[in-house]
Each structure stands twice: as structure tokens, then as C-alpha cells.
C-alpha positions in Angstrom: 109.3 158.7 56.6 111.8 156.5 55.6 115.5 157.5 54.9 117.5 155.9 52.4 121.4 155.8 52.5 123.1 155.5 49.0 126.7 153.9 49.1 128.8 155.0 46.4 131.7 152.9 45.4 134.0 154.8 43.0 137.4 153.1 41.6 139.5 155.4 44.2 137.4 154.0 46.8 137.6 150.5 45.8 141.6 150.7 45.5 141.5 152.0 49.1 139.9 149.1 50.4 141.8 146.5 48.7 145.0 148.2 49.7 143.8 147.8 53.5 142.9 144.4 53.3 146.2 143.4 51.7 148.3 145.4 54.4 146.0 143.8 57.1 147.0 140.0 55.9 150.7 140.9 55.0 152.3 140.4 58.4 154.7 142.4 60.3 156.6 144.8 58.3 159.2 145.4 61.2 160.4 142.0 62.0 162.4 142.0 65.4 165.8 142.5 65.4 168.6 139.8 65.3 170.8 137.7 63.1 169.3 136.1 59.9 170.1 132.4 59.0 171.9 132.0 56.0 170.4 130.0 53.3 172.2 126.5 53.2 174.5 126.4 50.3 176.1 123.5 48.4 179.8 122.4 49.9 182.3 124.5 48.7 185.0 122.0 48.9 185.8 118.7 47.2 184.7 115.7 49.0 187.1 112.6 49.2 185.5 109.8 47.4 185.8 107.2 44.6 184.3 109.7 42.0 186.5 112.9 42.9 189.6 111.3 44.2 190.0 107.9 42.5 192.8 105.9 44.0 195.8 104.2 42.2 198.0 101.3 42.6 199.5 102.6 45.6 196.7 104.7 47.3 193.2 104.4 48.5 192.3 108.0 47.2 194.5 110.3 45.3 194.5 114.3 45.1 195.7 115.4 41.8 194.5 118.7 41.3 194.9 121.7 43.7 191.9 122.4 45.8 190.2 122.1 49.2 189.1 118.7 50.0 187.6 117.1 53.0 186.7 113.4 54.5 183.2 112.6 54.6 183.6 109.7 57.3 186.2 107.2 58.8 188.6 105.8 56.4 190.2 102.3 56.8 193.3 101.5 55.1 194.4 98.6 52.6 197.4 96.7 52.5 200.5 98.3 50.3 198.5 101.5 49.8 198.6 104.7 51.4 195.2 106.3 52.7 195.6 109.4 50.9 198.2 110.4 48.5 198.6 114.2 47.8 200.0 114.8 44.1 199.5 118.6 43.6 200.4 121.9 45.1 198.0 124.3 46.9 195.9 121.6 48.6 194.0 121.8 52.0 193.1 118.4 53.3 190.4 118.7 56.3 190.1 115.3 57.9 186.8 116.8 59.4 187.4 115.2 62.8 187.4 111.7 61.4 189.9 108.8 61.9 192.2 107.1 59.3 193.2 103.8 60.5 195.6 101.9 58.9 196.0 97.7 58.4 199.0 95.5 58.8 201.1 96.1 55.4 199.5 99.5 54.7 201.8 102.5 53.6 201.6 105.8 55.1 198.3 107.4 56.1 198.6 110.6 54.1 201.7 110.6 51.7 203.0 112.8 48.9 203.4 111.7 45.2 205.6 114.6 44.2 208.9 115.9 45.7 208.6 119.7 45.0 205.1 120.4 46.3 204.3 123.9 47.8 201.2 125.2 50.1 200.1 122.1 51.8 197.6 122.4 54.8 196.5 119.0 56.5 194.0 119.2 59.7 191.8 118.3 62.1 191.7 114.3 62.6 193.4 111.2 63.7 196.0 108.9 61.7 196.6 105.7 63.5 198.1 102.2 63.0 199.5 102.7 59.6 202.1 100.5 58.3 204.5 103.4 57.7 204.2 107.0 59.2 200.9 108.6 59.9 201.5 111.6 57.9 204.6 111.4 55.5 205.7 114.7 53.8 208.5 114.3 51.7 211.9 116.3 51.3 211.4 119.2 48.8 208.0 119.7 50.1 207.8 123.1 51.7 205.1 125.7 53.1 203.3 122.7 54.6 200.8 123.4 57.9 199.9 120.6 60.0 197.2 121.4 62.6 195.3 119.5 65.1 196.2 116.1 64.0 196.6 113.4 66.5 199.0 110.5 65.1 199.2 107.2 67.1 200.6 103.7 67.2 202.1 104.3 63.4 204.9 101.7 62.4 206.9 104.8 61.3 206.9 108.2 62.4 203.9 110.0 63.8 204.4 113.3 61.7 207.1 113.4 59.6 208.2 116.6 57.2 211.8 117.1 55.9 211.0 120.3 54.5 210.0 123.6 56.4 206.9 123.3 58.1 204.4 124.5 60.8 202.9 122.3 63.0 200.3 123.6 65.6 198.4 121.7 68.2 199.5 118.2 67.3 199.9 115.0 69.5 202.1 112.2 68.5 201.9 109.2 70.7 203.4 105.5 70.8 204.7 105.8 67.2 207.6 103.5 66.4 210.2 106.1 65.5 210.0 109.8 65.9 206.6 111.1 67.2 207.1 114.6 65.1 209.9 115.3 62.7 210.4 118.5 61.0 213.0 120.1 58.6 215.1 123.1 59.0 213.1 126.5 59.7 210.1 125.0 60.9 207.7 126.1 63.9 206.2 123.8 66.2 203.4 125.3 68.9 201.6 123.4 71.5 202.4 119.9 70.5 202.7 116.9 72.5 205.0 113.7 71.9 204.6 110.9 74.5 205.9 107.5 74.7 207.4 107.5 70.9 210.2 104.8 70.4 213.0 107.2 69.4 212.8 111.0 69.5 209.7 112.8 70.9 210.3 115.8 68.6 213.0 116.2 66.1 213.4 119.5 64.8 215.9 120.5 61.8 218.3 123.5 62.4 217.0 127.2 62.9 213.7 125.7 64.1 211.3 127.2 66.7 209.8 125.0 69.5 207.1 126.7 71.6 204.9 125.3 74.3 205.5 121.7 73.3 205.9 118.9 75.9 207.4 115.5 75.4 207.4 112.6 78.0 208.2 109.0 78.2 210.2 108.9 74.6 213.5 107.4 74.4 214.7 111.0 73.8 212.6 114.0 74.4 214.0 116.4 71.8 216.5 116.4 69.1 
């Protein structure tokens, strides 16, 4: 005598079977703990280039509006021009570790177009062999921060600001006049000035110089 079996598939059973199949192929619902890599997004800063920061008669590039800017590669100067002119307040310029190299007859590596600018930060790169100072920050420009800049073999000063500035972890070597010059009330920390033709470090009245070294300059400090 044969037995017959009848399989009953109600809608509820089908739903259960389908749900089981989905769970089996869904992967681990409890991934291992650890940091989650962020999704890459657009660079929030503004690249220095001919489109964003076109130059003018006396500059290769010109920053004309507040913002955070960055170099995308090494920059070579042009005779009778600054490398980068900053003509606005509230500007951060990150050289991104690149080198700005002047040519004979060039002007300053980074200079300013307005005498009353405020809140300027320049950091992280090399300015060398410019026909004037490496960084030339005019009198009247205050709240300036210069950080991790190496200024070498410039015809003028290495780093020059006549206003109040904070200069941190910078190197000025073999410049034709002062290595680092700052205005009254400035702060210098962790800087090195070596082999400059006149003063290694020249700081205005009421300035604070901490953990800095000056050697082989015509005069170490003033």
C-alpha cells in the first residue's frame, strides 16, 4: 500500500520561505567593529590656478576674495611679478609642501596688495630665490600667522612683516638681508635663522621670542 503526501503551500508559507532565502543571501548583519572610511568629497578649499586666482600685471596669481586657498604644485616665478599676491583679508594660503621658486628680476614670493588686511595665514612650504623677500607682508597688515615656511636665498628678507604676527616653526637661511623680521607685539616660536646677511631675527618692541635659534648671521637678534 502506497502512502501519498500532499504539500500545502499557503501564502503565509511562501512568505516565510522567501524571507529565509533573502536573509541567507544578505550578508553579515553585524559587521566587525572598527572605523568606517569616509566617503571622499570635493576639496572644500580653492585651488590656486589661472581660473580661480588669475594674475595681473605684477603677479602670477592673485587672491582677491576671502577664503582658504591651496597650491596644487610647485610654482616658478616670472620676472617683474610676485608669485602670489594676497589682496583680501581673511585668507588662508596653504602651500601644501610645494616650493615657490623665483627667477632673476622677480618680485616677492608672496606679497600683499592692500595695506590694511587682517587675519592672514600662510603655511607649509618653501619660498626661495625670489628677487625681493620670500614673504613680504606690508605695514598695516595685522593678525598674520606664518607657520612651517622655509625661506631661503631670497634677495630681500626671508620672512618680513611690519605688523603684528605669529611665526611658528619657520626656517630662514641665506637671505640677503634679515632672515625673519616682525613688527611690535609679535610672537616667534621654534624658528631658525641661519647665514642671513644682516640680522637673523629682528623683532619689534614687546615681541616674544621662544625656542628660536640664530647662527652664522651678521647679527643674531635685534
